[in-house]
N, CA, C and O atoms as a Maestro MAE file, in Angstrom:
{
 s_m_m2io_version
 :::
 2.0.0
}

f_m_ct {
 s_m_title
 :::
 protein
 m_atom[348] {
  # First column is atom index #
  i_m_mmod_type
  r_m_x_coord
  r_m_y_coord
  r_m_z_coord
  i_m_residue_number
  s_m_chain_name
  s_m_pdb_residue_name
  s_m_pdb_atom_name
  i_m_atomic_number
  :::
  1 25 120.570 129.749 70.098 1 A "UNK " " N  " 7
  2 3 120.358 128.013 70.086 1 A "UNK " " CA " 6
  3 2 121.392 127.614 69.908 1 A "UNK " " C  " 6
  4 15 121.584 126.664 70.668 1 A "UNK " " O  " 8
  5 25 122.500 127.879 69.089 2 A "UNK " " N  " 7
  6 3 123.187 127.247 68.722 2 A "UNK " " CA " 6
  7 2 124.325 127.588 69.634 2 A "UNK " " C  " 6
  8 15 124.863 126.675 70.260 2 A "UNK " " O  " 8
  9 25 124.727 128.788 69.761 3 A "UNK " " N  " 7
  10 3 125.740 129.115 70.926 3 A "UNK " " CA " 6
  11 2 125.159 128.038 72.280 3 A "UNK " " C  " 6
  12 15 125.767 127.100 72.795 3 A "UNK " " O  " 8
  13 25 124.332 128.358 72.477 4 A "UNK " " N  " 7
  14 3 124.154 127.297 74.041 4 A "UNK " " CA " 6
  15 2 124.595 126.096 73.975 4 A "UNK " " C  " 6
  16 15 125.287 125.597 74.862 4 A "UNK " " O  " 8
  17 25 124.233 125.481 72.889 5 A "UNK " " N  " 7
  18 3 124.875 123.988 72.864 5 A "UNK " " CA " 6
  19 2 126.093 123.887 72.379 5 A "UNK " " C  " 6
  20 15 126.460 122.771 72.009 5 A "UNK " " O  " 8
  21 25 126.851 124.835 72.285 6 A "UNK " " N  " 7
  22 3 128.391 124.884 71.873 6 A "UNK " " CA " 6
  23 2 128.732 124.742 73.375 6 A "UNK " " C  " 6
  24 15 129.519 123.880 73.766 6 A "UNK " " O  " 8
  25 25 127.942 125.863 74.441 7 A "UNK " " N  " 7
  26 3 128.585 126.294 75.765 7 A "UNK " " CA " 6
  27 2 128.159 124.960 76.711 7 A "UNK " " C  " 6
  28 15 128.877 124.730 77.684 7 A "UNK " " O  " 8
  29 25 127.385 124.367 76.533 8 A "UNK " " N  " 7
  30 3 126.839 122.794 76.835 8 A "UNK " " CA " 6
  31 2 128.117 121.845 76.757 8 A "UNK " " C  " 6
  32 15 128.679 121.064 77.524 8 A "UNK " " O  " 8
  33 25 128.299 122.301 75.437 9 A "UNK " " N  " 7
  34 3 128.781 120.767 74.899 9 A "UNK " " CA " 6
  35 2 130.342 121.119 75.602 9 A "UNK " " C  " 6
  36 15 130.952 120.064 75.778 9 A "UNK " " O  " 8
  37 25 131.141 122.351 76.049 10 A "UNK " " N  " 7
  38 3 131.951 122.857 76.344 10 A "UNK " " CA " 6
  39 2 132.147 122.458 77.919 10 A "UNK " " C  " 6
  40 15 133.183 122.194 78.529 10 A "UNK " " O  " 8
  41 25 130.680 122.513 78.399 11 A "UNK " " N  " 7
  42 3 130.726 122.416 80.170 11 A "UNK " " CA " 6
  43 2 130.960 120.762 80.138 11 A "UNK " " C  " 6
  44 15 131.716 120.383 81.032 11 A "UNK " " O  " 8
  45 25 130.535 119.897 79.419 12 A "UNK " " N  " 7
  46 3 130.285 118.662 79.504 12 A "UNK " " CA " 6
  47 2 131.680 117.872 79.049 12 A "UNK " " C  " 6
  48 15 132.074 116.764 79.413 12 A "UNK " " O  " 8
  49 25 132.078 118.487 78.451 13 A "UNK " " N  " 7
  50 3 133.863 118.125 78.563 13 A "UNK " " CA " 6
  51 2 134.792 118.075 79.584 13 A "UNK " " C  " 6
  52 15 135.521 117.175 80.001 13 A "UNK " " O  " 8
  53 25 134.565 119.549 79.991 14 A "UNK " " N  " 7
  54 3 135.314 119.823 81.094 14 A "UNK " " CA " 6
  55 2 134.679 118.886 82.488 14 A "UNK " " C  " 6
  56 15 135.394 118.397 83.363 14 A "UNK " " O  " 8
  57 25 133.535 118.816 82.439 15 A "UNK " " N  " 7
  58 3 132.965 118.090 83.752 15 A "UNK " " CA " 6
  59 2 133.742 116.244 83.436 15 A "UNK " " C  " 6
  60 15 134.051 115.507 84.372 15 A "UNK " " O  " 8
  61 25 133.843 116.005 82.511 16 A "UNK " " N  " 7
  62 3 134.187 114.560 82.218 16 A "UNK " " CA " 6
  63 2 135.888 114.510 82.789 16 A "UNK " " C  " 6
  64 15 136.662 113.559 82.904 16 A "UNK " " O  " 8
  65 25 136.053 116.011 83.080 17 A "UNK " " N  " 7
  66 3 137.840 115.752 83.175 17 A "UNK " " CA " 6
  67 2 138.247 116.231 84.534 17 A "UNK " " C  " 6
  68 15 139.167 117.037 84.669 17 A "UNK " " O  " 8
  69 25 137.423 115.637 85.756 18 A "UNK " " N  " 7
  70 3 137.995 116.664 86.962 18 A "UNK " " CA " 6
  71 2 138.854 115.628 87.254 18 A "UNK " " C  " 6
  72 15 139.112 114.631 86.580 18 A "UNK " " O  " 8
  73 25 139.385 116.064 88.626 19 A "UNK " " N  " 7
  74 3 140.251 115.760 89.106 19 A "UNK " " CA " 6
  75 2 139.078 114.203 90.009 19 A "UNK " " C  " 6
  76 15 137.853 114.202 90.132 19 A "UNK " " O  " 8
  77 25 139.841 113.367 90.355 20 A "UNK " " N  " 7
  78 3 139.578 112.226 91.133 20 A "UNK " " CA " 6
  79 2 139.104 112.636 92.548 20 A "UNK " " C  " 6
  80 15 138.200 112.053 93.146 20 A "UNK " " O  " 8
  81 25 139.662 113.486 92.934 21 A "UNK " " N  " 7
  82 3 139.729 113.683 94.425 21 A "UNK " " CA " 6
  83 2 138.473 114.780 94.658 21 A "UNK " " C  " 6
  84 15 137.668 114.772 95.590 21 A "UNK " " O  " 8
  85 25 138.541 115.663 93.608 22 A "UNK " " N  " 7
  86 3 137.194 116.241 93.498 22 A "UNK " " CA " 6
  87 2 135.722 115.889 92.925 22 A "UNK " " C  " 6
  88 15 134.678 116.542 92.906 22 A "UNK " " O  " 8
  89 25 136.029 114.710 92.508 23 A "UNK " " N  " 7
  90 3 134.731 114.057 92.683 23 A "UNK " " CA " 6
  91 2 134.328 113.188 93.689 23 A "UNK " " C  " 6
  92 15 133.138 112.887 93.791 23 A "UNK " " O  " 8
  93 25 135.368 112.643 94.623 24 A "UNK " " N  " 7
  94 3 134.877 112.695 95.725 24 A "UNK " " CA " 6
  95 2 134.452 113.574 96.625 24 A "UNK " " C  " 6
  96 15 133.728 113.082 97.491 24 A "UNK " " O  " 8
  97 25 134.681 114.816 96.716 25 A "UNK " " N  " 7
  98 3 134.484 115.659 97.672 25 A "UNK " " CA " 6
  99 2 132.973 116.142 97.238 25 A "UNK " " C  " 6
  100 15 132.070 116.418 98.028 25 A "UNK " " O  " 8
  101 25 132.903 116.183 95.787 26 A "UNK " " N  " 7
  102 3 131.523 116.295 95.288 26 A "UNK " " CA " 6
  103 2 130.709 115.090 95.648 26 A "UNK " " C  " 6
  104 15 129.736 115.567 96.231 26 A "UNK " " O  " 8
  105 25 130.606 114.085 95.625 27 A "UNK " " N  " 7
  106 3 130.348 113.054 96.138 27 A "UNK " " CA " 6
  107 2 129.593 112.799 97.600 27 A "UNK " " C  " 6
  108 15 128.543 112.237 97.911 27 A "UNK " " O  " 8
  109 25 130.470 113.375 98.225 28 A "UNK " " N  " 7
  110 3 130.351 113.642 99.907 28 A "UNK " " CA " 6
  111 2 129.402 114.407 100.047 28 A "UNK " " C  " 6
  112 15 128.368 114.229 100.691 28 A "UNK " " O  " 8
  113 25 129.756 115.353 99.398 29 A "UNK " " N  " 7
  114 3 128.702 116.673 99.412 29 A "UNK " " CA " 6
  115 2 127.310 116.105 98.727 29 A "UNK " " C  " 6
  116 15 126.252 116.381 99.293 29 A "UNK " " O  " 8
  117 25 127.292 115.372 97.603 30 A "UNK " " N  " 7
  118 3 125.846 115.290 97.357 30 A "UNK " " CA " 6
  119 2 125.538 113.825 98.201 30 A "UNK " " C  " 6
  120 15 124.804 113.182 97.452 30 A "UNK " " O  " 8
  121 25 125.687 113.369 98.921 31 A "UNK " " N  " 7
  122 3 125.386 112.352 100.145 31 A "UNK " " CA " 6
  123 2 125.070 113.080 101.230 31 A "UNK " " C  " 6
  124 15 124.751 112.478 102.255 31 A "UNK " " O  " 8
  125 25 125.097 114.273 101.211 32 A "UNK " " N  " 7
  126 3 124.323 114.913 102.510 32 A "UNK " " CA " 6
  127 2 122.962 114.995 102.585 32 A "UNK " " C  " 6
  128 15 122.205 114.753 103.526 32 A "UNK " " O  " 8
  129 25 122.663 115.519 101.017 33 A "UNK " " N  " 7
  130 3 121.242 115.565 101.056 33 A "UNK " " CA " 6
  131 2 120.420 114.434 101.235 33 A "UNK " " C  " 6
  132 15 119.420 114.539 101.945 33 A "UNK " " O  " 8
  133 25 120.786 113.064 100.533 34 A "UNK " " N  " 7
  134 3 119.846 111.986 101.035 34 A "UNK " " CA " 6
  135 2 119.924 111.310 102.509 34 A "UNK " " C  " 6
  136 15 119.120 110.540 103.035 34 A "UNK " " O  " 8
  137 25 121.081 111.809 102.988 35 A "UNK " " N  " 7
  138 3 121.196 111.551 104.391 35 A "UNK " " CA " 6
  139 2 119.957 112.343 105.173 35 A "UNK " " C  " 6
  140 15 118.995 111.714 105.614 35 A "UNK " " O  " 8
  141 25 120.067 113.668 105.288 36 A "UNK " " N  " 7
  142 3 119.141 114.309 105.677 36 A "UNK " " CA " 6
  143 2 117.895 113.707 105.615 36 A "UNK " " C  " 6
  144 15 117.168 113.420 106.566 36 A "UNK " " O  " 8
  145 25 117.602 113.452 103.864 37 A "UNK " " N  " 7
  146 3 116.287 113.183 103.606 37 A "UNK " " CA " 6
  147 2 116.004 112.222 104.379 37 A "UNK " " C  " 6
  148 15 114.941 112.358 104.986 37 A "UNK " " O  " 8
  149 25 116.791 110.964 104.641 38 A "UNK " " N  " 7
  150 3 116.328 109.924 105.094 38 A "UNK " " CA " 6
  151 2 115.868 110.058 106.785 38 A "UNK " " C  " 6
  152 15 115.017 109.438 107.422 38 A "UNK " " O  " 8
  153 25 116.718 111.027 107.150 39 A "UNK " " N  " 7
  154 3 116.285 111.251 108.659 39 A "UNK " " CA " 6
  155 2 114.743 111.861 109.033 39 A "UNK " " C  " 6
  156 15 113.876 111.473 109.815 39 A "UNK " " O  " 8
  157 25 114.827 112.986 108.107 40 A "UNK " " N  " 7
  158 3 113.483 113.578 107.962 40 A "UNK " " CA " 6
  159 2 111.964 112.421 107.702 40 A "UNK " " C  " 6
  160 15 110.854 112.398 108.235 40 A "UNK " " O  " 8
  161 25 112.484 111.743 106.847 41 A "UNK " " N  " 7
  162 3 111.327 110.923 106.204 41 A "UNK " " CA " 6
  163 2 111.118 110.153 107.639 41 A "UNK " " C  " 6
  164 15 110.025 110.314 108.183 41 A "UNK " " O  " 8
  165 25 112.169 109.266 108.335 42 A "UNK " " N  " 7
  166 3 112.170 108.813 109.599 42 A "UNK " " CA " 6
  167 2 111.367 109.177 110.890 42 A "UNK " " C  " 6
  168 15 110.551 108.599 111.607 42 A "UNK " " O  " 8
  169 25 111.998 110.450 110.854 43 A "UNK " " N  " 7
  170 3 111.152 111.437 111.767 43 A "UNK " " CA " 6
  171 2 109.929 111.771 111.798 43 A "UNK " " C  " 6
  172 15 109.310 112.060 112.822 43 A "UNK " " O  " 8
  173 25 109.441 111.752 110.540 44 A "UNK " " N  " 7
  174 3 107.888 112.372 110.474 44 A "UNK " " CA " 6
  175 2 107.225 110.607 110.211 44 A "UNK " " C  " 6
  176 15 106.010 110.791 110.291 44 A "UNK " " O  " 8
  177 25 107.402 109.356 109.999 45 A "UNK " " N  " 7
  178 3 107.278 108.381 110.492 45 A "UNK " " CA " 6
  179 2 107.007 108.399 111.913 45 A "UNK " " C  " 6
  180 15 105.860 108.311 112.353 45 A "UNK " " O  " 8
  181 25 108.012 108.507 112.627 46 A "UNK " " N  " 7
  182 3 107.700 108.385 114.201 46 A "UNK " " CA " 6
  183 2 107.033 109.228 114.826 46 A "UNK " " C  " 6
  184 15 106.395 108.767 115.772 46 A "UNK " " O  " 8
  185 25 106.935 110.445 114.616 47 A "UNK " " N  " 7
  186 3 105.790 111.430 114.755 47 A "UNK " " CA " 6
  187 2 104.497 111.125 114.734 47 A "UNK " " C  " 6
  188 15 103.675 110.964 115.636 47 A "UNK " " O  " 8
  189 25 104.386 111.026 112.701 48 A "UNK " " N  " 7
  190 3 102.870 110.573 112.893 48 A "UNK " " CA " 6
  191 2 102.267 108.965 113.401 48 A "UNK " " C  " 6
  192 15 101.123 108.551 113.207 48 A "UNK " " O  " 8
  193 25 103.413 108.212 114.109 49 A "UNK " " N  " 7
  194 3 103.111 107.050 114.573 49 A "UNK " " CA " 6
  195 2 102.735 107.265 116.346 49 A "UNK " " C  " 6
  196 15 102.147 106.534 117.143 49 A "UNK " " O  " 8
  197 25 103.321 108.490 116.474 50 A "UNK " " N  " 7
  198 3 103.085 108.779 117.810 50 A "UNK " " CA " 6
  199 2 101.810 109.323 117.864 50 A "UNK " " C  " 6
  200 15 101.076 108.766 118.681 50 A "UNK " " O  " 8
  201 25 101.207 110.464 117.091 51 A "UNK " " N  " 7
  202 3 100.135 110.671 116.878 51 A "UNK " " CA " 6
  203 2 98.932 110.037 116.880 51 A "UNK " " C  " 6
  204 15 98.002 110.202 117.670 51 A "UNK " " O  " 8
  205 25 99.038 108.965 115.523 52 A "UNK " " N  " 7
  206 3 98.236 108.203 115.473 52 A "UNK " " CA " 6
  207 2 98.918 106.769 115.307 52 A "UNK " " C  " 6
  208 15 99.636 106.457 114.357 52 A "UNK " " O  " 8
  209 25 98.511 105.783 116.596 53 A "UNK " " N  " 7
  210 3 99.473 104.485 116.513 53 A "UNK " " CA " 6
  211 2 98.595 103.606 115.135 53 A "UNK " " C  " 6
  212 15 99.221 102.905 114.340 53 A "UNK " " O  " 8
  213 25 97.622 103.735 115.084 54 A "UNK " " N  " 7
  214 3 96.780 102.837 114.319 54 A "UNK " " CA " 6
  215 2 96.869 102.972 112.587 54 A "UNK " " C  " 6
  216 15 96.617 102.192 111.669 54 A "UNK " " O  " 8
  217 25 97.331 104.295 112.658 55 A "UNK " " N  " 7
  218 3 98.288 104.168 111.246 55 A "UNK " " CA " 6
  219 2 99.628 103.998 110.982 55 A "UNK " " C  " 6
  220 15 100.148 104.339 109.920 55 A "UNK " " O  " 8
  221 25 100.281 103.422 112.013 56 A "UNK " " N  " 7
  222 3 101.621 103.089 111.844 56 A "UNK " " CA " 6
  223 2 101.770 102.210 110.685 56 A "UNK " " C  " 6
  224 15 102.759 102.585 110.056 56 A "UNK " " O  " 8
  225 25 101.138 101.068 110.059 57 A "UNK " " N  " 7
  226 3 101.151 100.023 109.091 57 A "UNK " " CA " 6
  227 2 101.121 101.075 107.710 57 A "UNK " " C  " 6
  228 15 101.872 100.684 106.816 57 A "UNK " " O  " 8
  229 25 100.506 102.110 107.463 58 A "UNK " " N  " 7
  230 3 100.461 102.628 106.466 58 A "UNK " " CA " 6
  231 2 101.443 104.070 106.127 58 A "UNK " " C  " 6
  232 15 101.661 104.647 105.062 58 A "UNK " " O  " 8
  233 25 101.892 104.336 107.476 59 A "UNK " " N  " 7
  234 3 103.240 105.308 107.446 59 A "UNK " " CA " 6
  235 2 104.303 104.753 107.577 59 A "UNK " " C  " 6
  236 15 105.283 105.483 107.427 59 A "UNK " " O  " 8
  237 25 104.532 103.444 107.864 60 A "UNK " " N  " 7
  238 3 105.831 102.689 107.468 60 A "UNK " " CA " 6
  239 2 105.754 102.047 106.018 60 A "UNK " " C  " 6
  240 15 106.777 101.609 105.492 60 A "UNK " " O  " 8
  241 25 104.662 102.004 105.453 61 A "UNK " " N  " 7
  242 3 104.417 101.832 104.059 61 A "UNK " " CA " 6
  243 2 105.247 102.868 103.165 61 A "UNK " " C  " 6
  244 15 106.156 102.699 102.352 61 A "UNK " " O  " 8
  245 25 104.592 103.987 103.625 62 A "UNK " " N  " 7
  246 3 104.940 105.189 102.743 62 A "UNK " " CA " 6
  247 2 106.550 105.615 103.263 62 A "UNK " " C  " 6
  248 15 107.333 105.977 102.385 62 A "UNK " " O  " 8
  249 25 106.894 105.580 104.304 63 A "UNK " " N  " 7
  250 3 108.245 105.539 104.715 63 A "UNK " " CA " 6
  251 2 109.018 104.937 104.142 63 A "UNK " " C  " 6
  252 15 109.938 105.497 103.547 63 A "UNK " " O  " 8
  253 25 108.858 103.601 104.160 64 A "UNK " " N  " 7
  254 3 110.225 102.889 103.388 64 A "UNK " " CA " 6
  255 2 109.667 103.160 101.658 64 A "UNK " " C  " 6
  256 15 110.438 102.592 100.885 64 A "UNK " " O  " 8
  257 25 108.921 103.635 101.191 65 A "UNK " " N  " 7
  258 3 108.782 103.908 99.707 65 A "UNK " " CA " 6
  259 2 109.554 105.247 99.085 65 A "UNK " " C  " 6
  260 15 109.856 105.461 97.911 65 A "UNK " " O  " 8
  261 25 109.770 106.069 100.251 66 A "UNK " " N  " 7
  262 3 109.954 107.072 99.984 66 A "UNK " " CA " 6
  263 2 111.655 107.434 100.384 66 A "UNK " " C  " 6
  264 15 112.438 108.328 100.062 66 A "UNK " " O  " 8
  265 25 111.723 106.234 101.245 67 A "UNK " " N  " 7
  266 3 113.059 106.223 101.748 67 A "UNK " " CA " 6
  267 2 113.889 105.571 100.518 67 A "UNK " " C  " 6
  268 15 115.034 105.915 100.226 67 A "UNK " " O  " 8
  269 25 113.172 104.624 99.872 68 A "UNK " " N  " 7
  270 3 114.302 104.209 98.283 68 A "UNK " " CA " 6
  271 2 114.286 105.217 97.638 68 A "UNK " " C  " 6
  272 15 115.406 105.720 97.545 68 A "UNK " " O  " 8
  273 25 113.450 105.788 97.107 69 A "UNK " " N  " 7
  274 3 113.561 106.549 96.185 69 A "UNK " " CA " 6
  275 2 114.592 107.554 96.698 69 A "UNK " " C  " 6
  276 15 115.120 108.193 95.787 69 A "UNK " " O  " 8
  277 25 115.061 107.888 98.089 70 A "UNK " " N  " 7
  278 3 115.765 109.124 98.552 70 A "UNK " " CA " 6
  279 2 117.092 108.464 98.341 70 A "UNK " " C  " 6
  280 15 118.046 109.142 97.960 70 A "UNK " " O  " 8
  281 25 117.258 106.624 98.664 71 A "UNK " " N  " 7
  282 3 118.447 106.345 98.515 71 A "UNK " " CA " 6
  283 2 119.027 106.359 96.912 71 A "UNK " " C  " 6
  284 15 120.218 106.268 96.614 71 A "UNK " " O  " 8
  285 25 118.051 106.478 96.085 72 A "UNK " " N  " 7
  286 3 118.525 106.007 94.888 72 A "UNK " " CA " 6
  287 2 119.242 107.506 94.332 72 A "UNK " " C  " 6
  288 15 120.244 107.622 93.626 72 A "UNK " " O  " 8
  289 25 118.619 108.279 94.742 73 A "UNK " " N  " 7
  290 3 119.942 109.765 94.828 73 A "UNK " " CA " 6
  291 2 121.147 109.441 94.834 73 A "UNK " " C  " 6
  292 15 122.022 109.781 94.037 73 A "UNK " " O  " 8
  293 25 121.248 108.529 96.065 74 A "UNK " " N  " 7
  294 3 122.979 108.609 96.529 74 A "UNK " " CA " 6
  295 2 123.461 107.552 95.685 74 A "UNK " " C  " 6
  296 15 124.689 107.516 95.616 74 A "UNK " " O  " 8
  297 25 122.877 106.728 95.057 75 A "UNK " " N  " 7
  298 3 123.219 105.533 94.355 75 A "UNK " " CA " 6
  299 2 123.705 106.167 92.956 75 A "UNK " " C  " 6
  300 15 124.790 106.040 92.389 75 A "UNK " " O  " 8
  301 25 122.705 106.795 92.630 76 A "UNK " " N  " 7
  302 3 123.393 107.774 91.131 76 A "UNK " " CA " 6
  303 2 124.492 108.521 91.754 76 A "UNK " " C  " 6
  304 15 125.618 108.245 91.338 76 A "UNK " " O  " 8
  305 25 124.399 109.298 92.553 77 A "UNK " " N  " 7
  306 3 125.731 109.736 92.983 77 A "UNK " " CA " 6
  307 2 127.124 108.995 93.070 77 A "UNK " " C  " 6
  308 15 128.152 109.552 92.685 77 A "UNK " " O  " 8
  309 25 127.116 107.771 93.568 78 A "UNK " " N  " 7
  310 3 128.124 107.216 93.913 78 A "UNK " " CA " 6
  311 2 128.506 106.756 92.126 78 A "UNK " " C  " 6
  312 15 129.649 106.730 91.670 78 A "UNK " " O  " 8
  313 25 127.468 106.486 91.484 79 A "UNK " " N  " 7
  314 3 127.886 106.219 90.219 79 A "UNK " " CA " 6
  315 2 128.562 107.272 89.567 79 A "UNK " " C  " 6
  316 15 129.639 107.103 88.995 79 A "UNK " " O  " 8
  317 25 127.817 108.631 89.647 80 A "UNK " " N  " 7
  318 3 128.378 109.574 89.243 80 A "UNK " " CA " 6
  319 2 129.891 109.789 89.417 80 A "UNK " " C  " 6
  320 15 130.634 110.108 88.489 80 A "UNK " " O  " 8
  321 25 130.318 109.569 90.803 81 A "UNK " " N  " 7
  322 3 131.653 109.122 90.888 81 A "UNK " " CA " 6
  323 2 132.683 108.677 90.781 81 A "UNK " " C  " 6
  324 15 133.808 109.116 91.019 81 A "UNK " " O  " 8
  325 25 132.095 107.204 90.178 82 A "UNK " " N  " 7
  326 3 133.059 106.087 89.402 82 A "UNK " " CA " 6
  327 2 133.037 106.649 88.379 82 A "UNK " " C  " 6
  328 15 134.182 106.601 87.931 82 A "UNK " " O  " 8
  329 25 132.141 107.380 87.453 83 A "UNK " " N  " 7
  330 3 132.438 107.505 86.113 83 A "UNK " " CA " 6
  331 2 133.266 108.824 85.926 83 A "UNK " " C  " 6
  332 15 133.653 109.171 84.810 83 A "UNK " " O  " 8
  333 25 133.543 109.607 87.159 84 A "UNK " " N  " 7
  334 3 133.932 110.930 86.695 84 A "UNK " " CA " 6
  335 2 135.483 110.449 87.511 84 A "UNK " " C  " 6
  336 15 136.117 111.503 87.472 84 A "UNK " " O  " 8
  337 25 136.213 109.598 88.081 85 A "UNK " " N  " 7
  338 3 137.124 109.037 88.513 85 A "UNK " " CA " 6
  339 2 137.518 108.689 87.684 85 A "UNK " " C  " 6
  340 15 138.546 109.278 87.353 85 A "UNK " " O  " 8
  341 25 137.138 107.746 86.917 86 A "UNK " " N  " 7
  342 3 137.565 107.114 86.085 86 A "UNK " " CA " 6
  343 2 138.487 107.472 84.804 86 A "UNK " " C  " 6
  344 15 139.445 106.945 84.239 86 A "UNK " " O  " 8
  345 25 137.739 108.586 84.645 87 A "UNK " " N  " 7
  346 3 138.102 109.524 83.480 87 A "UNK " " CA " 6
  347 2 139.348 110.054 83.765 87 A "UNK " " C  " 6
  348 15 139.876 110.846 82.983 87 A "UNK " " O  " 8
  :::
 }
 m_bond[347] {
  # First column is bond index #
  i_m_from
  i_m_to
  i_m_order
  :::
  1 1 2 1
  2 2 3 1
  3 3 4 2
  4 3 5 1
  5 5 6 1
  6 6 7 1
  7 7 8 2
  8 7 9 1
  9 9 10 1
  10 10 11 1
  11 11 12 2
  12 11 13 1
  13 13 14 1
  14 14 15 1
  15 15 16 2
  16 15 17 1
  17 17 18 1
  18 18 19 1
  19 19 20 2
  20 19 21 1
  21 21 22 1
  22 22 23 1
  23 23 24 2
  24 23 25 1
  25 25 26 1
  26 26 27 1
  27 27 28 2
  28 27 29 1
  29 29 30 1
  30 30 31 1
  31 31 32 2
  32 31 33 1
  33 33 34 1
  34 34 35 1
  35 35 36 2
  36 35 37 1
  37 37 38 1
  38 38 39 1
  39 39 40 2
  40 39 41 1
  41 41 42 1
  42 42 43 1
  43 43 44 2
  44 43 45 1
  45 45 46 1
  46 46 47 1
  47 47 48 2
  48 47 49 1
  49 49 50 1
  50 50 51 1
  51 51 52 2
  52 51 53 1
  53 53 54 1
  54 54 55 1
  55 55 56 2
  56 55 57 1
  57 57 58 1
  58 58 59 1
  59 59 60 2
  60 59 61 1
  61 61 62 1
  62 62 63 1
  63 63 64 2
  64 63 65 1
  65 65 66 1
  66 66 67 1
  67 67 68 2
  68 67 69 1
  69 69 70 1
  70 70 71 1
  71 71 72 2
  72 71 73 1
  73 73 74 1
  74 74 75 1
  75 75 76 2
  76 75 77 1
  77 77 78 1
  78 78 79 1
  79 79 80 2
  80 79 81 1
  81 81 82 1
  82 82 83 1
  83 83 84 2
  84 83 85 1
  85 85 86 1
  86 86 87 1
  87 87 88 2
  88 87 89 1
  89 89 90 1
  90 90 91 1
  91 91 92 2
  92 91 93 1
  93 93 94 1
  94 94 95 1
  95 95 96 2
  96 95 97 1
  97 97 98 1
  98 98 99 1
  99 99 100 2
  100 99 101 1
  101 101 102 1
  102 102 103 1
  103 103 104 2
  104 103 105 1
  105 105 106 1
  106 106 107 1
  107 107 108 2
  108 107 109 1
  109 109 110 1
  110 110 111 1
  111 111 112 2
  112 111 113 1
  113 113 114 1
  114 114 115 1
  115 115 116 2
  116 115 117 1
  117 117 118 1
  118 118 119 1
  119 119 120 2
  120 119 121 1
  121 121 122 1
  122 122 123 1
  123 123 124 2
  124 123 125 1
  125 125 126 1
  126 126 127 1
  127 127 128 2
  128 127 129 1
  129 129 130 1
  130 130 131 1
  131 131 132 2
  132 131 133 1
  133 133 134 1
  134 134 135 1
  135 135 136 2
  136 135 137 1
  137 137 138 1
  138 138 139 1
  139 139 140 2
  140 139 141 1
  141 141 142 1
  142 142 143 1
  143 143 144 2
  144 143 145 1
  145 145 146 1
  146 146 147 1
  147 147 148 2
  148 147 149 1
  149 149 150 1
  150 150 151 1
  151 151 152 2
  152 151 153 1
  153 153 154 1
  154 154 155 1
  155 155 156 2
  156 155 157 1
  157 157 158 1
  158 158 159 1
  159 159 160 2
  160 159 161 1
  161 161 162 1
  162 162 163 1
  163 163 164 2
  164 163 165 1
  165 165 166 1
  166 166 167 1
  167 167 168 2
  168 167 169 1
  169 169 170 1
  170 170 171 1
  171 171 172 2
  172 171 173 1
  173 173 174 1
  174 174 175 1
  175 175 176 2
  176 175 177 1
  177 177 178 1
  178 178 179 1
  179 179 180 2
  180 179 181 1
  181 181 182 1
  182 182 183 1
  183 183 184 2
  184 183 185 1
  185 185 186 1
  186 186 187 1
  187 187 188 2
  188 187 189 1
  189 189 190 1
  190 190 191 1
  191 191 192 2
  192 191 193 1
  193 193 194 1
  194 194 195 1
  195 195 196 2
  196 195 197 1
  197 197 198 1
  198 198 199 1
  199 199 200 2
  200 199 201 1
  201 201 202 1
  202 202 203 1
  203 203 204 2
  204 203 205 1
  205 205 206 1
  206 206 207 1
  207 207 208 2
  208 207 209 1
  209 209 210 1
  210 210 211 1
  211 211 212 2
  212 211 213 1
  213 213 214 1
  214 214 215 1
  215 215 216 2
  216 215 217 1
  217 217 218 1
  218 218 219 1
  219 219 220 2
  220 219 221 1
  221 221 222 1
  222 222 223 1
  223 223 224 2
  224 223 225 1
  225 225 226 1
  226 226 227 1
  227 227 228 2
  228 227 229 1
  229 229 230 1
  230 230 231 1
  231 231 232 2
  232 231 233 1
  233 233 234 1
  234 234 235 1
  235 235 236 2
  236 235 237 1
  237 237 238 1
  238 238 239 1
  239 239 240 2
  240 239 241 1
  241 241 242 1
  242 242 243 1
  243 243 244 2
  244 243 245 1
  245 245 246 1
  246 246 247 1
  247 247 248 2
  248 247 249 1
  249 249 250 1
  250 250 251 1
  251 251 252 2
  252 251 253 1
  253 253 254 1
  254 254 255 1
  255 255 256 2
  256 255 257 1
  257 257 258 1
  258 258 259 1
  259 259 260 2
  260 259 261 1
  261 261 262 1
  262 262 263 1
  263 263 264 2
  264 263 265 1
  265 265 266 1
  266 266 267 1
  267 267 268 2
  268 267 269 1
  269 269 270 1
  270 270 271 1
  271 271 272 2
  272 271 273 1
  273 273 274 1
  274 274 275 1
  275 275 276 2
  276 275 277 1
  277 277 278 1
  278 278 279 1
  279 279 280 2
  280 279 281 1
  281 281 282 1
  282 282 283 1
  283 283 284 2
  284 283 285 1
  285 285 286 1
  286 286 287 1
  287 287 288 2
  288 287 289 1
  289 289 290 1
  290 290 291 1
  291 291 292 2
  292 291 293 1
  293 293 294 1
  294 294 295 1
  295 295 296 2
  296 295 297 1
  297 297 298 1
  298 298 299 1
  299 299 300 2
  300 299 301 1
  301 301 302 1
  302 302 303 1
  303 303 304 2
  304 303 305 1
  305 305 306 1
  306 306 307 1
  307 307 308 2
  308 307 309 1
  309 309 310 1
  310 310 311 1
  311 311 312 2
  312 311 313 1
  313 313 314 1
  314 314 315 1
  315 315 316 2
  316 315 317 1
  317 317 318 1
  318 318 319 1
  319 319 320 2
  320 319 321 1
  321 321 322 1
  322 322 323 1
  323 323 324 2
  324 323 325 1
  325 325 326 1
  326 326 327 1
  327 327 328 2
  328 327 329 1
  329 329 330 1
  330 330 331 1
  331 331 332 2
  332 331 333 1
  333 333 334 1
  334 334 335 1
  335 335 336 2
  336 335 337 1
  337 337 338 1
  338 338 339 1
  339 339 340 2
  340 339 341 1
  341 341 342 1
  342 342 343 1
  343 343 344 2
  344 343 345 1
  345 345 346 1
  346 346 347 1
  347 347 348 2
  :::
 }
}
């Protein structure tokens, strides 16, 4: 248990000292996930609305709430980018 804590501490120190260019590449790759997620969310909303038009309001509410949760991941990624590039 003690050895794993040392390894984790060393990994955290090395992660804080990464190149800002590498941090930008990491954020770019990290932004792909939320981008794909948003596309899938609204594709499902459009598909569900096409199948059952009376459920449009409920589907849009669910779609927008999951959109917000997905975009929070992108915002967390950009905050981590700024933290990593400032070091």
